[in-house]
C-alpha positions in Angstrom: -13.8 0.3 16.1 -13.6 -3.2 14.7 -16.8 -3.3 13.3 -16.9 -0.3 11.2 -17.9 -2.3 8.1 -20.7 -4.0 9.8 -21.9 -0.7 11.2 -21.9 0.9 7.9 -23.8 -2.1 6.3 -26.3 -1.9 9.0 -26.6 1.7 8.6 -27.2 1.3 4.7 -29.9 -1.4 5.6 -31.6 1.1 7.8 -31.3 4.2 5.4 -32.7 1.9 2.6 -35.6 0.4 5.0 -36.8 4.0 5.8 -36.3 5.5 2.5 -38.2 3.0 0.9 -41.2 3.3 3.6 -41.1 7.0 3.1 -41.3 6.5 -0.8 -43.9 3.8 -0.6 -46.4 5.6 2.1 -45.9 9.3 1.5 -44.9 9.7 -2.3 -46.5 6.5 -3.5 -49.5 7.0 -1.3 -50.0 10.6 -2.7 -49.9 9.2 -6.2 -52.1 6.3 -5.5 -54.7 8.6 -4.1 -54.6 10.8 -7.1 -55.0 7.7 -9.3 -57.9 6.5 -7.3 -59.5 9.8 -7.4 -59.0 10.0 -11.0 -60.6 6.6 -11.5 -63.6 7.7 -9.1 -64.3 10.7 -11.1 -64.3 8.7 -14.6 -66.9 6.3 -12.7 -69.2 8.9 -11.4 -68.9 10.8 -14.7 -70.0 7.9 -16.5 -72.8 7.2 -14.2 -74.0 11.0 -14.1 -74.3 10.4 -17.9 -76.3 7.5 -17.7 -78.5 9.0 -15.2 -79.2 11.9 -17.2 -80.1 10.1 -20.4 -81.7 7.0 -19.0 -83.5 8.1 -15.9 -84.3 11.8 -15.5 -85.2 12.3 -19.2 -88.4 10.2 -19.1 -89.4 12.5 -16.1 -89.5 15.6 -18.4 -92.0 13.5 -20.7 -94.3 12.4 -17.8 -93.7 14.3 -14.3 -95.9 11.5 -12.6 -92.8 9.3 -13.0 -90.7 11.3 -10.4 -91.3 8.9 -7.7 -90.1 6.0 -10.1 -87.0 8.2 -10.9 -86.3 8.6 -7.1 -86.5 4.8 -6.3 -84.3 3.9 -9.5 -81.7 6.7 -8.2 -81.7 5.8 -4.4 -80.9 2.1 -5.7 -78.0 3.5 -7.5 -77.0 6.0 -4.6 -77.0 2.7 -2.3 -75.1 0.6 -4.4 -72.3 3.4 -4.9 -72.5 5.0 -1.9 -73.1 8.5 -3.0 -75.7 11.1 -3.1 -77.2 12.3 -6.3 -78.9 15.6 -6.9 -80.7 16.6 -10.1 -80.7 20.6 -10.7 -82.3 22.7 -12.8 -80.5 25.7 -14.7 -81.4 28.0 -11.9 -79.8 26.0 -9.3 -83.0 24.5 -7.7 -82.7 20.9 -6.5 -85.6 19.0 -7.6 -84.3 15.4 -7.0 -82.0 14.7 -3.9 -81.5 11.2 -2.9 -80.7 12.2 0.5 -84.1 13.7 1.1 -86.1 12.0 3.8 -90.0 12.3 4.7 -89.2 15.8 6.1 -87.8 16.8 2.9 -84.3 17.5 1.6 -81.8 19.3 3.4 -81.1 21.6 0.5 -83.4 23.6 -1.8 -80.8 25.2 -4.4 -77.3 25.4 -4.9 -75.2 28.7 -5.2 -74.7 29.5 -9.0 -71.1 30.2 -8.6 -70.4 26.5 -7.1 -72.6 25.2 -9.9 -70.8 27.0 -12.6 -67.3 26.1 -11.3 -68.5 22.3 -11.0 -69.9 22.3 -14.3 -66.9 24.1 -15.7 -64.2 21.8 -14.2 -66.1 18.5 -14.4 -65.6 17.7 -10.7 -64.4 19.1 -7.4 -62.5 17.6 -4.5 -63.0 18.6 -0.8 -66.3 20.0 -1.3 -67.9 20.5 2.0 -71.5 22.1 3.2 -71.7 22.1 6.9 -75.7 22.2 6.9 -75.8 19.2 4.2 -72.5 16.8 4.4 -70.7 15.5 7.5 -67.5 15.3 5.5 -65.7 16.6 2.8 -66.8 15.3 -0.5 -65.9 14.6 -4.3 -68.3 16.2 -6.6 -69.1 15.5 -10.3 -71.7 17.2 -12.5 -72.9 16.5 -16.2 -75.4 18.7 -18.1 -78.9 17.5 -18.6 -80.5 17.6 -22.1 -84.1 17.2 -23.2 -85.3 18.1 -26.8 -82.0 19.6 -27.4 -82.3 22.0 -24.7 -80.1 22.4 -21.5 -82.7 21.3 -18.3 -80.2 21.1 -15.7 -77.6 19.2 -14.3 -76.9 15.9 -12.5 -74.5 16.0 -9.5 -73.0 13.2 -7.9 -71.4 13.4 -4.4 -69.1 10.7 -2.9 -67.2 11.0 0.5 -63.4 11.6 0.2 -63.2 9.3 2.9 -64.3 6.6 0.8 -61.2 7.3 -1.8 -58.9 7.5 1.5 -60.1 4.0 2.7 -59.4 2.5 -0.6 -55.9 4.3 -0.6 -55.4 2.8 2.7 -56.3 -0.7 1.9 -53.9 -0.8 -1.0 -51.2 0.8 1.3 -51.9 -1.8 3.6 -51.4 -4.7 1.0 -48.1 -2.8 -0.2 -46.9 -2.6 3.4 -47.3 -6.2 3.8 -45.4 -6.8 0.7 -42.8 -4.3 2.0 -42.5 -6.2 5.3 -41.8 -9.4 3.2 -39.2 -7.5 1.3 -37.4 -6.1 4.4 -37.0 -9.8 5.6 -35.8 -10.8 2.0 -33.5 -7.6 2.1 -32.2 -8.5 5.6 -31.2 -11.8 4.5 -29.6 -10.5 1.2 -27.5 -8.0 3.6 -26.6 -10.8 5.9 -25.2 -13.0 2.6 -23.4 -9.9 1.7 -21.7 -9.7 4.9 -21.0 -13.2 5.0 -19.5 -13.2 1.5 -17.8 -10.0 1.6 -17.1 -8.3 5.0 -16.5 -11.6 7.0 -13.7 -12.7 4.6 -12.3 -9.3 4.6 -12.1 -9.1 8.4 -10.4 -12.6 8.4 -8.0 -11.6 5.4 -7.4 -8.1 7.7 -6.6 -10.2 10.9 -4.4 -12.7 9.4 -2.4 -9.9 7.3 -1.7 -8.3 10.8 -0.2 -11.7 11.8 1.9 -11.5 8.8 2.9 -8.1 9.4 4.2 -9.4 12.7 6.2 -12.0 10.8 4.0 -15.2 11.7 3.8 -16.2 8.1 2.2 -19.7 8.9 -1.0 -18.7 10.2 -3.5 -20.2 7.7 -6.1 -17.9 5.5 -8.9 -20.5 5.3 -10.9 -18.6 2.8 -12.9 -21.4 1.4 -15.2 -19.3 -1.2 -14.4 -19.8 -4.8 -14.5 -16.0 -6.1 -12.3 -12.7 -6.0 -12.1 -13.0 -2.4 -10.4 -16.4 -2.5 -8.2 -15.0 -5.4 -7.1 -12.1 -3.0 -6.5 -14.4 -0.1 -4.3 -16.5 -2.1 -2.3 -13.5 -3.5 -1.9 -12.4 0.2 -0.9 -15.8 1.3 1.8 -16.1 -1.7 2.9 -12.8 -0.7 3.4 -13.9 2.8 5.3 -17.2 1.6 7.6 -15.0 -0.7 8.3 -12.8 2.4 9.1 -15.8 4.4 11.3 -17.1 1.7 12.8 -13.5 1.5 13.3 -13.4 5.2 14.9 -17.0 4.9 17.0 -15.5 1.9 18.0 -12.5 4.0 19.4 -14.7 6.8 21.1 -17.2 4.2 22.6 -14.1 2.5 24.1 -12.7 5.6 25.2 -16.2 6.8 27.0 -16.5 3.3 28.5 -13.0 3.1 29.5 -13.3 6.8 31.3 -16.5 5.9 32.8 -15.3 2.8 34.2 -12.1 4.2 35.2 -13.4 7.7 37.2 -16.2 6.1 39.8 -14.2 4.0 39.6 -11.2 6.8 40.7 -13.9 9.5 43.5 -15.0 7.3 44.6 -11.4 6.5 44.5 -10.5 10.2 46.3 -13.8 11.5 49.2 -14.0 8.8 49.7 -9.9 9.4 49.7 -10.2 13.2 52.2 -13.1 12.9 54.5 -11.3 10.6 54.3 -8.3 13.0 55.0 -10.1 16.1 57.8 -12.2 14.6 56.0 -15.5 14.8 56.5 -16.1 11.0 60.5 -15.7 10.1 61.5 -13.0 7.7 62.7 -15.6 5.3 58.9 -17.0 4.9 57.1 -13.9 4.8 56.9 -13.8 1.0 55.0 -17.1 1.2 52.4 -15.3 3.5 52.3 -12.2 1.8 51.2 -14.0 -1.3 48.2 -15.8 0.5 47.3 -12.3 2.1 47.2 -10.7 -1.5 45.2 -13.8 -2.7 42.6 -13.4 0.1 42.5 -9.4 -0.7 41.9 -10.2 -4.2 39.0 -12.5 -3.1 37.4 -9.9 -1.0 37.8 -7.5 -4.0 36.1 -9.8 -6.5 33.3 -10.4 -3.9 32.8 -6.5 -3.1 32.7 -5.8 -6.8 30.3 -8.6 -7.7 28.0 -7.6 -4.8 28.0 -3.9 -6.0 27.3 -5.0 -9.6 24.2 -7.2 -8.5 23.1 -4.3 -6.5 23.4 -1.9 -9.4 21.3 -4.5 -11.7 18.4 -4.3 -9.0 18.3 -0.4 -8.3 19.1 0.6 -11.9 18.6 -2.4 -14.0 21.2 -3.8 -16.3 22.1 -0.8 -18.5 23.0 -2.2 -22.1 25.1 -0.5 -24.6 24.3 -2.9 -27.4 26.9 -2.9 -30.5 27.7 -5.3 -33.3 30.6 -7.3 -32.4 32.3 -10.6 -33.4 31.4 -12.9 -30.7 34.1 -15.3 -31.8 36.6 -12.9 -31.3 35.7 -12.1 -27.8 35.6 -15.4 -26.9 39.4 -15.8 -28.2 40.3 -12.8 -25.7 38.4 -14.1 -23.0 40.0 -17.5 -23.2 43.6 -16.0 -23.5 42.9 -14.5 -19.8 42.8 -18.1 -18.3 45.9 -19.4 -20.2 48.0 -19.4 -17.1 45.4 -21.1 -14.9 44.8 -23.9 -17.7 48.3 -24.5 -17.9 48.5 -25.1 -14.4 45.9 -27.6 -14.4 46.7 -28.7 -17.7 43.2 -28.1 -19.2 42.8 -27.8 -22.8 40.4 -25.0 -24.2 38.9 -26.1 -27.7 37.2 -23.2 -29.5 35.0 -24.6 -31.9 33.5 -22.2 -34.4 31.1 -22.9 -37.2 32.5 -19.7 -39.0 35.5 -17.7 -38.5 33.5 -14.7 -37.9 30.1 -14.3 -36.5 28.4 -10.9 -35.6 26.0 -10.5 -32.9 24.0 -7.5 -31.4 24.6 -7.1 -27.6 26.6 -5.3 -25.1 30.2 -6.5 -25.7 31.7 -5.6 -22.3 28.8 -7.6 -20.4 28.8 -10.6 -22.8 32.6 -10.8 -22.3 31.8 -10.9 -18.5 29.2 -14.0 -18.9 31.9 -15.8 -20.9 34.6 -15.0 -18.1 32.3 -16.2 -15.2 31.1 -19.5 -17.4 34.7 -20.2 -18.2 35.9 -19.4 -14.7 33.2 -21.7 -13.3 34.1 -24.5 -16.0 38.0 -24.5 -15.1 37.2 -24.6 -11.3 35.2 -27.7 -11.8 37.3 -29.5 -14.2 39.8 -32.1 -13.4 43.5 -32.0 -14.5 44.5 -33.3 -17.9 40.9 -32.5 -19.3 39.5 -30.3 -21.6 36.7 -27.5 -22.3 34.7 -26.9 -25.2 33.5 -23.3 -26.3 31.1 -23.4 -29.2 29.3 -21.1 -31.3 26.6 -21.7 -33.6 24.1 -19.8 -35.9 20.5 -21.1 -36.0 18.1 -18.7 -37.8 18.3 -15.3 -36.4 19.8 -16.7 -33.0 23.5 -17.4 -32.3 23.9 -20.3 -29.8 27.0 -20.1 -27.5 28.0 -23.2 -25.1 30.7 -23.7 -22.8 31.0 -27.3 -21.8 33.5 -29.0 -19.4 34.0 -32.7 -18.6 34.5 -32.3 -14.8 32.8 -33.1 -11.7 29.2 -32.2 -12.8 26.5 -30.6 -10.6 24.3 -32.8 -8.1 20.8 -33.1 -9.3 19.4 -31.6 -6.4 21.5 -28.5 -6.8 20.8 -27.6 -10.5 17.6 -25.6 -9.6 19.7 -23.4 -7.0 22.9 -22.6 -9.0 21.5 -19.1 -10.2 20.9 -18.0 -6.6 23.3 -15.6 -5.0 26.2 -17.1 -2.8 24.8 -20.6 -3.7 27.6 -23.2 -3.8 27.6 -26.8 -3.7 29.7 -28.7 -1.2 32.0 -29.9 -3.6 32.3 -26.5 -4.7 33.5 -25.2 -1.1 35.8 -28.2 -0.8 37.5 -27.8 -4.2 38.0 -24.1 -4.6 37.6 -21.6 -1.9 38.2 -18.7 -4.2 34.5 -18.7 -5.5 32.0 -16.1 -4.4 28.9 -17.7 -5.6 27.7 -14.9 -7.6 29.2 -15.3 -11.0 26.3 -17.1 -12.2 23.9 -14.9 -10.6 25.5 -12.1 -12.6 25.4 -14.0 -15.9 21.8 -15.0 -15.8 21.2 -11.0 -14.9 23.0 -10.2 -18.0 21.6 -12.4 -20.4 17.9 -11.8 -19.3 18.5 -8.1 -19.6 19.1 -9.0 -23.4 15.6 -10.6 -23.2 17.8 -14.1 -24.3 17.8 -17.3 -22.4 20.7 -19.1 -20.4 20.2 -22.8 -19.5 22.3 -25.6 -18.0 22.8 -29.4 -18.6 24.8 -31.5 -16.0 25.3 -35.0 -14.9 27.4 -35.5 -12.0 30.7 -37.2 -12.6 30.3 -36.4 -16.3 30.2 -32.9 -16.7 28.3 -29.6 -17.3 27.3 -27.5 -20.4 26.3 -24.0 -20.2 24.1 -22.6 -23.0 22.8 -19.0 -24.1 21.6 -17.3 -27.0 22.2 -13.8 -28.5 20.6 -12.0 -31.5 22.2 -12.6 -34.7 23.5 -8.9 -36.4 21.4 -7.7 -39.4 23.3 -6.7 -42.1 
């Protein structure tokens, strides 16, 4: 189902609406009814006390005032919507506001009811079939005269009166509740618009990204966490797109770099096998085959090394060693190549010995790659400066040539695998395009920096730092 989240949101709204309705009309209604009953009991109790003290007591002083008492009590009765009894201690009703010209419907009250009513103060759901037409709420207060108990004042009011008040309050509450439901619906709509809708859009676009359609726009206009998530997904898609392009470029480069020497090896080997190349010239072409085989070996070794860096990380065996001594030994390995190209290596050291803490073998590899790169791009009859300098807790190492330089547009790409400038491809076919990538991986594994400064036609300088050894 495509709209599971929307269905859940609607279900949540319905459950919230029904739960609130039940809570208001049943739990809230019951609580409200109890509250109104309590208020009514307090009101009637106060009235019963007032009647006993202000109206009925004078009757005991002058029994001729009974008719006046009846008038006053009936006025109260009509105002409150009640029925008032005055009962003596024997349960005989001698005042009943519900009496007519034919007399009262009740002559006396059962003693057990009167005792229970007086003891509790009030009683709900009182019903006498021959007296009341519905259930009543009854309250009773003792009647004293000359410090003697003379009887009781009982007031009855219909329970429906309380229920009617309860329903009136609930009608108002439900009206407010309907308004609240409309507001809640609007809130849920806003929640859907601001949460589920962008999530659905991101899901749809992400599916397109999974199919390789990385150019599909996200178009999330909000400025919140969803926008951040959308931007992150888009960034990830762009990275995948770049990775896909990199993979294609990687395969093209590695195919080219493997195919060229293999083609040469295969072609010259077949030519020697079928006699196309005379025996006396075979040594020349065997040297070419060995040269191309060495190039394949170097390429394969570098690839395996870079792959090891990615899967296991660069494992360092850090020791203290003299960086100047390592530079001297590395420079000696290029003596033959420099002689052929008439290139002079200038070793410029601030001190005869300069100790650093690093992986000796891997730093030697960095120096080898940088020197190899410098010699490759240097012109004949030129020189290369290799310099070390101590600055604070760091040792700075630089390899500077005065060769053809790197084009400005290529400087940001030289650390990429298999990247070669056009000049490099034309100048020296032996390069693999991996040396600088390996050098950067090693220096970064030491948590140090490597940088390059180059001007086309002037030369190039590579600089990296190492931690100075602590004594």
